[in-house]
C-alpha positions as CSV (number, residue, x, y, z in Angstrom):
1,M,-26.5,310.5,-147.3
2,V,-23.2,309.2,-145.7
3,T,-24.2,310.5,-142.2
4,V,-27.3,308.5,-142.2
5,L,-25.6,305.7,-143.4
6,W,-22.9,305.4,-140.6
7,L,-25.2,306.1,-137.9
8,A,-27.5,303.3,-138.9
9,L,-24.3,300.8,-139.1
10,R,-23.2,302.3,-135.5
11,D,-26.9,301.9,-134.1
12,D,-26.5,298.2,-134.7
13,E,-23.1,297.3,-133.7
14,P,-24.5,296.4,-130.0
15,A,-26.5,293.7,-131.4
16,L,-24.0,292.5,-133.6
17,A,-21.7,292.4,-130.8
18,A,-23.6,290.4,-128.9
19,A,-25.0,287.9,-131.3
20,P,-21.2,286.1,-130.5
21,V,-21.3,285.7,-126.7
22,A,-25.1,284.5,-126.9
23,V,-24.0,281.6,-129.3
24,N,-20.5,281.2,-126.7
25,S,-22.6,280.7,-124.0
26,A,-24.5,277.8,-125.8
27,Q,-21.7,275.9,-126.7
28,P,-20.7,273.1,-124.5
29,R,-18.0,272.9,-121.9
30,G,-15.2,270.4,-122.1
31,P,-14.2,268.3,-118.9
32,A,-12.1,269.8,-115.9
33,F,-9.1,267.8,-116.0
34,F,-7.6,269.0,-112.9
35,G,-10.6,269.1,-110.6
36,Q,-13.3,266.6,-109.2
37,V,-14.7,264.2,-111.6
38,D,-18.0,262.3,-110.6
39,G,-17.6,263.6,-107.3
40,R,-14.3,261.9,-106.3
41,P,-10.7,263.3,-105.6
42,A,-8.4,263.9,-108.5
43,P,-5.8,261.3,-108.7
44,Q,-2.3,262.2,-107.3
45,L,0.6,262.3,-109.2
46,P,3.0,259.5,-109.1
47,S,6.0,261.7,-107.3
48,E,3.6,263.4,-105.3
49,R,2.1,259.7,-103.6
50,A,5.8,259.2,-103.3
51,R,7.0,261.6,-102.0
52,Q,4.3,261.5,-98.9
53,R,5.3,258.0,-98.6
54,Q,8.6,258.6,-98.0
55,Q,7.6,260.8,-95.4
56,L,5.5,258.6,-93.5
57,V,8.4,256.0,-94.1
58,D,10.8,258.4,-92.4
59,N,8.5,259.2,-89.5
60,Y,8.3,255.7,-88.4
61,A,11.9,255.8,-88.8
62,L,12.4,258.1,-86.4
63,A,9.6,256.5,-84.4
64,D,11.7,253.0,-84.6
65,H,15.2,254.5,-83.9
66,T,13.5,256.3,-80.8
67,Y,12.0,253.2,-79.2
68,C,15.0,250.5,-80.0
69,S,17.9,253.3,-79.3
70,Y,16.3,254.0,-75.5
71,R,15.1,250.5,-74.8
72,E,19.0,249.0,-75.2
73,G,20.7,252.3,-73.6
74,S,18.7,251.5,-70.8
75,M,18.5,248.2,-70.1
76,Y,21.2,248.6,-67.8
77,P,20.8,250.7,-65.0
78,A,23.0,254.2,-64.9
79,H,24.8,253.0,-61.6
80,S,26.4,249.5,-63.6
81,R,27.3,250.1,-67.3
82,P,29.8,248.1,-69.1
83,M,33.4,249.3,-69.4
84,S,33.3,249.7,-73.1
85,Q,31.0,253.1,-72.6
86,N,33.4,254.8,-70.4
87,P,37.1,253.9,-71.6
88,D,38.5,257.1,-70.1
89,Q,37.5,255.7,-66.5
90,A,39.0,252.5,-66.9
91,Y,42.4,253.6,-65.0
92,P,42.2,256.3,-63.1
93,N,45.4,256.3,-61.2
94,R,47.3,256.1,-64.1
95,P,50.0,259.2,-64.9
96,V,48.6,262.2,-67.1
97,L,51.0,262.0,-70.0
98,E,51.3,265.2,-72.5
99,T,54.0,265.9,-74.9
100,N,53.9,269.6,-75.9
101,P,55.6,272.1,-78.1
102,M,57.9,274.4,-75.7
103,R,56.6,277.9,-74.5
104,G,58.2,280.5,-73.1
105,D,56.7,283.4,-70.4
106,D,55.1,285.2,-73.8
107,R,53.0,281.9,-74.3
108,R,54.8,281.7,-77.7
109,S,55.5,278.3,-79.0
110,N,58.9,276.7,-80.0
111,P,58.0,273.6,-82.1
112,G,61.7,272.7,-82.2
113,I,61.8,271.3,-78.6
114,L,59.3,269.2,-77.5
115,I,58.6,269.4,-73.3
116,Q,57.2,265.6,-72.5
117,T,55.2,266.0,-68.5
118,S,53.6,264.0,-66.8
119,Q,52.0,263.7,-63.3
120,S,50.3,261.0,-61.1
121,R,46.9,262.5,-60.2
122,V,44.6,265.2,-60.8
123,F,42.5,265.1,-57.3
124,L,44.1,264.8,-54.1
125,A,42.9,263.8,-50.7
126,A,44.6,264.8,-47.5
127,G,47.6,262.9,-46.9
128,E,48.0,262.0,-50.7
129,T,51.0,263.2,-52.4
130,V,51.5,263.9,-56.8
131,A,54.2,263.3,-58.8
132,F,55.7,265.5,-61.4
133,S,58.0,264.9,-64.1
134,L,59.2,266.7,-67.3
135,R,62.1,266.3,-69.9
136,A,63.1,268.0,-73.4
137,V,63.5,266.2,-76.5
138,E,64.1,266.7,-80.5
139,P,60.9,266.7,-82.4
140,Q,62.2,266.2,-85.7
141,G,65.9,266.4,-87.8
142,A,68.2,263.1,-87.5
143,A,67.5,261.6,-84.2
144,P,63.7,262.6,-83.5
145,G,62.8,261.8,-79.7
146,T,66.5,262.4,-78.8
147,I,66.6,264.1,-74.9
148,L,68.3,267.4,-75.1
149,P,69.9,268.8,-72.2
150,M,67.1,270.6,-69.6
151,V,68.3,272.7,-65.9
152,V,65.1,273.2,-63.7
153,T,65.7,277.1,-62.7
154,R,62.8,277.2,-60.4
155,A,59.8,275.6,-59.2
156,I,57.1,276.9,-56.8
157,A,53.4,275.6,-55.6
158,A,50.8,278.0,-54.4
159,G,47.0,277.8,-54.5
160,L,44.8,279.6,-56.8
161,V,43.1,282.6,-55.3
162,T,40.3,284.7,-56.8
163,T,40.4,288.2,-57.6
164,G,40.8,290.2,-53.9
165,G,41.6,287.1,-52.1
166,R,44.8,287.0,-49.7
167,A,47.9,284.7,-51.5
168,T,48.4,281.4,-50.3
169,T,51.9,280.2,-49.1
170,Q,54.3,279.3,-51.7
171,V,56.1,276.2,-51.6
172,P,59.5,275.3,-53.5
173,L,60.0,272.1,-55.0
174,A,63.2,270.7,-55.7
175,F,63.0,268.6,-59.4
176,A,65.8,266.4,-59.9
177,D,67.1,263.5,-62.0
178,D,69.3,261.5,-59.5
179,G,66.9,258.5,-59.0
180,T,65.5,259.3,-55.9
181,G,62.0,260.4,-54.8
182,A,59.8,261.3,-58.2
183,D,62.2,260.4,-60.6
184,P,62.8,256.7,-61.2
185,V,65.9,256.3,-63.4
186,A,69.0,258.9,-62.8
187,G,70.7,260.6,-65.8
188,D,67.8,259.8,-68.1
189,G,67.0,263.9,-68.7
190,A,63.9,263.5,-66.9
191,F,63.5,265.8,-63.5
192,G,61.0,264.7,-61.2
193,A,59.9,266.1,-57.9
194,V,57.0,265.3,-55.0
195,L,54.4,267.5,-53.8
196,T,52.8,266.5,-49.9
197,P,50.3,269.4,-49.7
198,G,49.3,268.1,-46.0
199,Q,53.3,268.8,-45.2
200,T,53.2,271.9,-46.5
201,G,52.1,275.5,-45.4
202,L,48.9,274.5,-48.2
203,A,48.0,272.0,-45.6
204,G,44.7,273.8,-45.1
205,F,44.4,275.2,-48.6
206,H,40.7,273.8,-50.8
207,G,40.9,274.2,-54.0
208,T,43.7,273.8,-57.3
209,I,47.3,273.9,-56.3
210,R,49.5,275.2,-59.4
211,T,53.1,274.2,-59.7
212,E,55.1,276.5,-62.0
213,V,58.0,275.1,-63.1
214,R,60.7,277.6,-65.1
215,Y,63.7,275.8,-67.1
216,T,66.0,276.3,-69.6
217,A,66.5,274.2,-72.5
218,G,68.2,273.9,-76.1
219,G,69.7,277.4,-74.7
220,R,66.6,279.0,-74.5
221,N,64.1,279.6,-71.2
222,G,60.4,277.7,-70.8
223,V,57.7,277.5,-68.4
224,V,55.4,274.4,-67.5
225,I,52.3,274.3,-65.4
226,F,51.1,271.9,-63.2
227,D,47.7,272.0,-61.9
228,V,46.1,269.4,-58.9
229,I,42.6,270.0,-56.8
230,Y,43.4,269.3,-53.1
231,S,40.7,268.6,-50.2
232,P,42.5,268.7,-47.0
233,K,39.0,267.5,-45.7
234,V,38.3,263.9,-45.1
235,P,34.2,263.7,-45.2
236,A,34.5,259.6,-44.9
237,V,36.7,257.0,-44.4
238,W,36.5,253.3,-45.3
239,A,36.0,251.1,-42.0
240,G,35.8,247.5,-42.3
241,A,36.5,244.5,-44.7
242,P,34.5,244.9,-47.9
243,R,32.3,241.7,-48.6
244,E,29.9,240.5,-51.9
245,V,26.3,239.7,-51.5
246,L,24.0,238.6,-54.1
247,E,20.9,241.1,-54.6
248,D,18.1,241.2,-56.7
249,G,19.7,238.9,-59.5
250,S,23.2,241.2,-59.5
251,L,26.6,241.1,-57.8
252,A,27.1,243.9,-55.4
253,F,30.8,245.0,-53.7
254,V,29.7,246.1,-50.5
255,L,31.7,249.2,-48.6
256,R,31.2,250.2,-45.2
257,A,32.1,253.6,-44.8
258,E,32.3,255.7,-41.8
259,V,30.6,259.1,-42.7
260,R,31.8,262.1,-40.5
261,Q,29.7,264.6,-42.5
262,P,26.6,263.7,-44.4
263,G,25.3,264.3,-47.4
264,R,25.8,263.1,-51.2
265,Y,28.1,260.9,-52.1
266,V,29.8,259.9,-55.3
267,V,31.6,256.7,-55.0
268,T,33.2,254.8,-58.3
269,G,34.8,251.4,-58.7
270,R,35.9,249.4,-61.9
271,V,35.2,245.8,-62.3
272,D,37.8,243.5,-63.9
273,D,37.0,240.0,-64.9
274,A,39.6,237.3,-64.2
275,R,41.7,237.8,-67.5
276,G,42.3,241.4,-66.2
277,R,39.7,242.9,-68.9
278,P,38.3,246.2,-67.7
279,F,34.4,244.8,-67.6
280,A,32.1,247.3,-65.5
281,L,31.8,250.7,-63.9
282,A,29.9,250.4,-60.8
283,T,29.0,254.2,-59.3
284,F,27.2,254.9,-56.3
285,N,25.5,258.2,-55.4
286,E,23.4,258.3,-52.8
287,V,22.9,261.0,-49.7
288,L,23.9,259.1,-46.4
289,G,23.6,260.7,-43.2
290,P,26.1,260.3,-40.3
291,G,27.8,257.0,-39.0
292,P,28.6,253.8,-40.8
293,N,26.7,253.0,-44.0
294,D,27.5,250.5,-46.3
295,I,28.3,251.7,-50.3
296,N,26.9,249.2,-52.7
297,L,28.6,248.8,-56.0
298,I,26.9,246.7,-58.5
299,V,27.4,244.3,-61.8
300,F,24.4,244.4,-63.0
301,G,22.9,240.5,-63.7
302,K,22.2,241.0,-66.9
303,L,25.3,243.1,-68.1
304,M,27.0,240.0,-66.7
305,H,25.0,237.3,-69.0
306,D,25.5,239.9,-71.9
307,G,29.5,240.6,-71.4
308,A,29.9,236.6,-70.5
309,P,33.1,238.2,-68.3
310,A,35.5,235.2,-67.5
311,L,34.6,234.6,-63.6
312,P,35.7,235.8,-61.1
313,L,35.3,239.2,-60.8
314,T,37.5,242.0,-59.4
315,L,36.8,245.1,-57.7
316,R,39.8,247.7,-58.0
317,D,40.5,251.5,-57.5
318,V,37.7,252.9,-55.9
319,D,37.5,256.6,-55.4
320,G,34.5,258.5,-53.6
321,Y,33.7,262.3,-53.1
322,L,30.9,264.1,-51.0
323,L,29.3,266.7,-53.5
324,K,29.1,270.3,-52.8
325,E,26.8,271.6,-54.6
326,N,26.9,275.5,-55.9
327,T,30.6,275.8,-54.5
328,D,33.9,275.5,-55.8
329,P,36.0,273.2,-55.5
330,D,32.4,271.1,-55.7
331,R,33.7,268.0,-53.9
332,E,35.7,266.8,-50.7
333,L,37.7,263.6,-51.6
334,M,37.4,260.6,-49.8
335,P,40.9,258.3,-49.4
336,R,41.2,256.4,-52.5
337,L,41.3,252.6,-52.5
338,E,43.8,251.6,-55.4
339,G,44.4,248.5,-56.7
340,P,42.4,245.0,-56.3
341,V,39.8,245.9,-53.5
342,L,38.2,242.3,-53.3
343,T,37.8,239.2,-55.8
344,S,34.5,237.8,-55.8
345,R,33.6,234.2,-55.0
346,A,31.5,233.9,-57.5
347,Q,32.4,231.2,-60.3
348,S,29.2,230.9,-62.2
349,L,26.2,232.7,-63.3
350,K,23.9,230.6,-60.5
351,G,21.5,233.1,-59.0
352,V,22.3,235.9,-61.5
353,S,19.3,237.5,-63.7
354,D,19.3,238.0,-67.4
355,A,16.3,240.6,-67.1
356,E,16.3,244.3,-68.3
357,W,16.5,246.8,-66.0
358,S,13.3,248.0,-64.7
359,S,11.9,251.2,-63.3
360,E,9.3,253.5,-62.9
361,E,10.5,256.1,-65.7
362,R,12.0,253.4,-68.1
363,D,8.7,252.0,-68.1
364,R,7.2,255.1,-68.7
365,Y,8.8,256.5,-71.4
366,L,8.9,252.7,-72.9
367,T,5.4,252.8,-72.8
368,E,5.1,256.5,-74.5
369,F,7.8,255.5,-77.1
370,A,6.2,252.2,-78.1
371,R,2.9,254.2,-78.3
372,D,4.6,256.5,-81.1
373,R,5.8,253.4,-83.0
374,K,2.9,251.5,-83.4
375,G,0.8,255.0,-84.7
376,A,3.6,255.6,-87.0
377,A,3.2,252.1,-88.3
378,A,-0.4,252.3,-88.7
379,E,-0.6,256.2,-90.3
380,L,2.2,253.8,-92.8
381,A,0.2,250.9,-93.2
382,K,-3.2,253.1,-94.1
383,F,-1.3,254.7,-96.8
384,D,0.1,251.7,-98.8
385,P,-1.2,248.4,-97.6
386,S,0.4,246.5,-100.3
387,Q,3.6,247.5,-98.9
388,P,5.1,245.6,-95.7
389,L,6.6,248.1,-92.8
390,P,10.4,248.4,-93.2
391,P,12.8,246.5,-90.6
392,S,12.7,247.4,-87.4
393,A,16.2,247.3,-85.1
394,C,14.5,245.8,-81.9
395,G,11.7,243.4,-83.7
396,P,7.9,243.7,-84.6
397,V,5.8,246.1,-83.7
398,K,3.3,244.9,-81.4
């Protein structure tokens, strides 16, 4: 009897289990909070919308910066730039001064003694001279800067050659502290010497000439290295008096050169205003054929308007070289023109243009960058039309 009843109850279990399922499927379903409501997209959370807007703002800021920085940086041509952008090239003929701890043959430094060195130039054209000097000073203690006794024991100049190359002539140099040659003041503790490669066995060497100076100071032995790059051939020489012209709204200093070896010439001149302030760096970079050629060093018109220099302008310290590609050294030097070369007669900006530099390349880049900036502005305005665009670095988007 118990067994029959258990079987009867077991047979009814599926029906009893199915009944709740049928009841549950008939119950009404609640709204989907994060799905679509009435066919419209779910509203974005405030933090997500702020993130998307910030990304669009960043995109616009980058596009605006790219356009504005390129426009500002290219408003003057590469061959006529403010000297403030090239301060290291303002005075190419000033001596190179350095102060370093004393070093011996083992390259170990001795901070207890400082060695002050100077050399008049790094690049040497045929016929030019370089002056070297050095002295030892006290770096610290009761009398910092006190000059220490020094004796130059040996100084040799020689050309550096590649491994396996034939060694060059060794030229001894006489360093002295007697007020002659490269030493302006006798007995001041500074020892000087002069090297003129063209008057030595290094006259035909083209490359780096290293001068090794050995000395004693403070009871210790030390060594100093001076390097110069020498060019024994003159690829072109200056010929005729310089002149000035007003060309396409810019001031041009015109130098005549007699080219002996054709090729690409790079010539650089410095331009000062009437107060002696370094104002512009003018560069010439073109291929020249043999014979007479004009080299124009240009002060761009808009640069003169924007910089407002005291007139007249003076061209000074001109240097140039023939570029030698895929070789070392990579240049043959022209004779340098030291000091003032030509002072302009112009006393006003009459005839000088204030227009920005224009070229096919610049116009193409400006068009592309302006398109990117306009597109980024449109996307930001479409996403959040209630807010104005962030301020631009160079004017409203057109």
